[in-house]
C-alpha positions as CSV (number, residue, x, y, z in Angstrom):
1,M,54.2,88.8,144.8
2,K,56.8,86.1,144.6
3,K,58.1,85.5,141.0
4,T,57.9,81.7,140.2
5,V,61.1,80.4,138.4
6,Q,60.6,77.8,135.9
7,T,63.1,75.0,136.1
8,V,64.3,73.0,133.2
9,P,65.0,69.4,133.7
10,K,68.7,68.3,134.3
11,I,70.8,66.8,131.4
12,T,70.5,63.0,131.7
13,L,72.8,60.3,130.3
14,R,70.1,59.1,128.1
15,Q,69.7,62.4,126.4
16,L,73.6,62.5,125.9
17,A,73.6,59.1,124.5
18,V,70.8,60.0,122.0
19,F,72.5,63.1,121.0
20,V,75.7,61.2,120.3
21,S,73.8,58.6,118.2
22,V,72.2,61.1,116.1
23,Y,75.5,63.1,115.6
24,Q,77.0,59.9,114.4
25,T,74.2,58.6,112.2
26,G,72.9,61.9,111.0
27,S,69.2,61.1,111.7
28,T,66.7,60.3,114.5
29,S,65.6,57.0,112.7
30,L,68.9,55.6,112.3
31,A,69.7,56.6,116.1
32,S,66.4,55.1,117.2
33,E,67.5,51.9,115.4
34,A,70.7,51.8,117.1
35,L,69.3,52.7,120.6
36,H,66.2,50.6,120.4
37,L,64.1,53.4,121.0
38,S,61.0,54.8,119.3
39,Q,61.9,57.6,116.7
40,S,59.5,60.0,118.9
41,A,61.5,59.1,122.0
42,V,64.9,60.0,120.2
43,S,63.3,63.2,119.1
44,S,61.9,64.2,122.4
45,A,65.4,63.6,124.2
46,L,67.2,65.6,121.7
47,T,64.7,68.4,122.1
48,E,65.0,68.3,125.9
49,L,68.8,68.6,125.7
50,E,68.7,71.5,123.6
51,A,66.3,73.2,125.8
52,R,68.5,72.5,128.8
53,L,71.7,73.8,127.1
54,Q,69.5,76.7,125.6
55,M,71.4,76.3,122.3
56,P,70.6,74.4,119.0
57,L,72.7,71.3,118.2
58,F,71.1,70.6,114.7
59,E,69.4,72.6,112.2
60,R,66.2,71.0,110.7
61,V,65.8,71.3,107.0
62,G,62.8,69.4,106.1
63,R,63.4,65.8,107.5
64,R,67.2,66.4,107.3
65,L,69.3,67.2,110.3
66,N,72.3,69.3,109.8
67,Q,75.0,69.7,112.5
68,H,75.0,73.1,114.1
69,P,78.5,74.7,115.0
70,N,77.5,74.1,118.5
71,A,77.3,70.3,118.0
72,H,80.9,69.4,117.9
73,P,82.2,70.9,121.3
74,V,79.1,69.3,122.8
75,Y,79.8,66.0,121.1
76,V,83.2,65.9,122.5
77,Q,82.0,66.5,126.1
78,A,79.2,64.2,125.6
79,Q,81.5,61.4,124.6
80,A,83.9,62.0,127.5
81,L,80.9,61.9,130.0
82,L,79.5,58.7,128.5
83,S,82.9,57.1,128.8
84,Q,83.2,58.1,132.4
85,S,79.9,56.6,133.2
86,L,80.7,53.4,131.5
87,T,83.8,53.2,133.4
88,L,82.0,53.7,136.7
89,E,79.5,51.1,135.6
90,Q,82.3,48.5,134.9
91,Y,83.9,49.4,138.3
92,H,80.7,48.6,140.0
93,Q,80.2,45.4,138.4
94,Y,83.7,44.6,139.3
95,Q,83.0,45.5,143.0
96,A,80.0,43.6,143.0
97,G,81.8,40.4,141.9
98,Q,84.6,40.9,144.6
99,I,84.7,39.7,148.2
100,H,87.3,40.0,151.0
101,I,87.2,36.6,153.1
102,G,89.0,36.4,156.4
103,A,89.7,33.2,158.1
104,S,91.5,31.9,161.1
105,T,94.3,29.5,160.4
106,T,92.6,26.1,160.8
107,I,89.5,27.2,158.6
108,G,91.6,29.0,156.0
109,N,93.9,26.0,155.5
110,Y,91.6,23.1,155.9
111,V,88.0,24.0,155.6
112,L,87.7,27.0,153.4
113,P,89.3,25.6,150.1
114,P,86.3,23.4,149.1
115,L,83.7,26.2,150.0
116,L,85.7,28.6,147.6
117,A,85.5,25.9,145.0
118,Q,81.9,26.1,145.4
119,L,81.6,29.6,145.2
120,Y,83.6,29.7,141.8
121,K,81.6,26.9,140.5
122,A,78.4,29.2,141.1
123,L,80.2,32.5,140.3
124,P,83.0,31.8,137.7
125,D,84.0,35.3,137.6
126,A,84.2,35.9,141.3
127,N,87.2,38.0,142.5
128,V,88.0,36.7,145.9
129,D,90.6,38.2,148.2
130,M,91.8,36.1,151.4
131,Y,93.3,37.0,154.6
132,I,94.3,34.1,156.9
133,A,95.7,35.1,160.5
134,N,94.6,34.1,164.0
135,T,91.4,34.7,165.3
136,Q,92.1,38.1,167.1
137,E,94.0,39.4,164.0
138,V,91.1,38.6,161.7
139,I,88.7,40.2,163.9
140,H,90.9,43.3,163.9
141,E,90.6,43.4,160.1
142,V,86.9,43.2,160.3
143,E,86.7,46.0,162.7
144,Q,88.7,48.2,160.1
145,L,86.4,47.3,157.5
146,N,89.2,45.5,155.5
147,I,87.0,42.3,155.4
148,D,83.6,41.6,154.2
149,I,83.0,38.3,156.2
150,A,85.2,36.3,158.5
151,L,85.2,32.6,159.7
152,V,86.9,32.3,163.0
153,E,87.4,29.4,165.5
154,G,87.7,31.3,168.7
155,M,85.0,33.4,170.4
156,P,85.1,36.7,168.7
157,R,86.1,39.5,171.1
158,P,85.7,42.7,169.2
159,T,86.9,46.1,170.6
160,D,83.5,47.5,169.7
161,V,80.7,44.8,170.0
162,K,78.0,47.2,168.7
163,A,79.6,47.4,165.5
164,I,80.3,43.7,164.9
165,E,77.8,41.0,164.0
166,Q,78.6,37.5,164.9
167,Q,76.6,34.2,164.4
168,E,77.4,30.7,165.4
169,W,78.3,28.6,162.2
170,R,79.8,25.1,162.9
171,T,80.9,22.9,165.7
172,D,84.5,21.6,165.8
173,T,86.3,19.1,168.2
174,L,90.0,19.6,169.2
175,V,92.0,16.5,169.5
176,I,95.0,15.7,171.7
177,F,97.5,13.4,169.6
178,A,100.6,11.7,169.6
179,K,103.1,10.0,167.3
180,Y,101.5,6.6,166.7
181,D,104.5,4.7,168.5
182,S,105.4,7.7,171.0
183,K,107.8,7.0,173.6
184,W,105.6,9.2,175.9
185,L,102.6,6.6,175.6
186,T,103.8,3.2,174.5
187,D,105.4,2.0,177.9
188,W,102.5,2.8,180.2
189,A,99.5,4.5,178.7
190,E,96.3,2.5,178.1
191,Y,95.4,1.8,174.4
192,S,91.9,1.1,173.2
193,A,91.9,-1.1,170.1
194,D,88.2,-0.7,169.5
195,E,88.4,3.1,169.7
196,Q,92.0,3.2,168.2
197,C,93.1,5.8,170.8
198,Y,95.2,6.1,173.9
199,K,93.4,7.0,177.1
200,L,94.8,9.1,180.0
201,T,93.7,10.7,183.0
202,V,94.0,14.5,183.7
203,T,97.0,13.6,186.2
204,Q,98.8,11.5,183.6
205,L,98.5,14.2,180.9
206,A,99.9,16.8,183.2
207,T,103.1,14.8,183.3
208,L,103.6,15.1,179.6
209,P,105.2,17.8,177.3
210,L,102.4,19.6,175.3
211,L,102.7,21.7,172.1
212,V,100.1,24.2,171.6
213,R,99.2,27.2,169.3
214,E,100.1,30.8,170.0
215,A,97.9,33.1,172.3
216,G,95.5,34.9,170.2
217,S,94.5,31.9,168.1
218,G,91.0,30.3,168.4
219,T,92.7,26.9,169.1
220,R,94.8,28.2,172.1
221,Q,91.6,30.1,173.3
222,I,89.7,26.7,173.8
223,I,92.9,25.1,175.0
224,D,93.4,27.5,177.8
225,E,89.6,27.6,178.6
226,Q,88.9,24.0,178.4
227,L,92.2,22.2,178.9
228,L,95.1,24.1,180.6
229,K,92.7,25.2,183.4
230,H,92.7,21.6,184.6
231,L,96.4,21.0,184.0
232,P,98.1,23.8,186.1
233,D,101.3,22.0,186.3
234,V,101.5,20.6,182.8
235,E,104.8,21.2,180.7
236,V,103.9,23.6,177.5
237,V,107.0,23.0,175.5
238,M,106.4,25.9,173.2
239,A,103.6,27.9,171.7
240,I,103.7,27.8,168.1
241,Q,101.9,29.8,165.2
242,Q,101.5,27.1,162.6
243,S,99.4,24.0,162.9
244,E,101.6,22.2,160.4
245,A,104.8,22.8,162.7
246,I,102.9,21.4,165.5
247,K,102.2,18.3,163.4
248,N,105.7,17.9,162.4
249,M,107.0,18.2,165.9
250,V,104.6,15.7,167.3
251,S,105.8,13.4,164.4
252,A,109.1,13.8,165.6
253,D,108.0,12.8,169.0
254,I,108.9,16.1,170.8
255,G,105.7,15.9,172.8
256,L,101.8,15.8,172.4
257,G,99.8,18.2,170.4
258,C,96.2,19.6,170.5
259,L,94.7,20.6,167.2
260,S,91.4,20.6,165.4
261,Q,90.1,17.2,164.0
262,H,90.2,18.7,160.4
263,V,94.1,19.4,160.7
264,I,95.0,15.7,161.7
265,E,92.3,13.8,160.1
266,A,94.6,12.3,157.2
267,E,97.3,11.4,159.6
268,L,94.9,9.7,162.1
269,T,93.4,7.8,159.2
270,A,97.1,6.8,158.0
271,Q,98.0,5.7,161.7
272,K,100.9,8.1,161.6
273,L,99.4,10.0,164.6
274,V,97.1,8.5,167.2
275,Q,94.4,10.2,169.3
276,V,94.7,10.6,173.0
277,K,91.4,10.8,174.9
278,V,91.4,12.3,178.5
279,T,88.9,11.5,180.9
280,G,86.6,14.4,181.8
281,I,87.9,16.8,179.0
282,D,85.6,18.2,176.5
283,L,87.4,20.1,173.6
284,S,84.4,20.7,171.2
285,R,84.0,24.3,170.3
286,T,81.9,26.6,168.3
287,W,83.1,28.2,164.9
288,W,81.7,31.8,164.1
289,L,80.8,34.0,161.2
290,V,81.6,37.7,161.8
291,W,81.2,40.9,159.9
292,H,81.0,44.6,160.4
293,K,77.4,46.0,160.5
294,A,78.3,48.7,158.2
295,R,79.7,46.5,155.6
296,H,77.7,46.4,152.4
297,K,76.2,42.8,151.6
298,S,76.8,42.6,148.1
299,P,75.2,39.6,145.9
300,I,78.4,37.7,146.1
301,W,78.4,38.3,149.9
302,Q,75.1,36.5,150.2
303,A,76.0,33.7,147.6
304,F,78.8,32.9,149.9
305,I,76.8,32.9,153.0
306,D,74.3,30.6,151.4
307,I,77.1,28.2,150.4
308,I,78.8,27.9,153.8
309,Q,75.4,27.7,155.4
310,E,74.2,24.6,153.4
């Protein structure tokens, strides 16, 4: 006949907290007040701990509790364990308030800041870590689980499509632009005062120097797919990693540029730059939200999603 082994419940943090409080206060009544528990719950937890340790921790003399010699070494270890559990809890709270956000360059520099301001307003203690790079570099960080959520301009092209979740976020439009009094336009291009822009044909644009973003950026992806394919003979002066550099070079009248409307909005309003519309060319694009399916969706993750989808 198989012998039944009676198991004793494992030690719990609650039992240790009760023991420490009784040890410090000297009574179950004072411990119950400190822990906001009933006196019977305190006595029960203490008895369970002694049963689990198979040793007495206090000697009962009437209603008094005297510390047993076993009590002090157990107290030291219990204090250490409770301290470690508190550290773990604080770490969890810190992690729950932390989010790693990735963004491609245009979004990170021009669109994300006001969204982060809303996040900080909703969660003042939020701990945000930012990574801004071109689209493919950001997607790589998502794949490596270094980023919780990414906002990118180009079509995500992950190495492992089964591991990456992507969702359409917003629509953006790229704008071809030039210096307001550019030598490349003022002598012959048609200017529309009503629309405050120059108008060119594809053939005319192909004769002008063009400054573009580098390969791998979301902006360059759209330029390749929706603009340069119509301009096989266009003179691309150089590929540049920073949108601000392209703006400055166009302002110096080195050539025409092509960037998101968000990047040049202020300069167009101030008439330092001017839009150039090209017949038959549509430069609208979709922005994407991207995250790894294995990434934990914390409360701050969901709060950020709610903000950017408003």
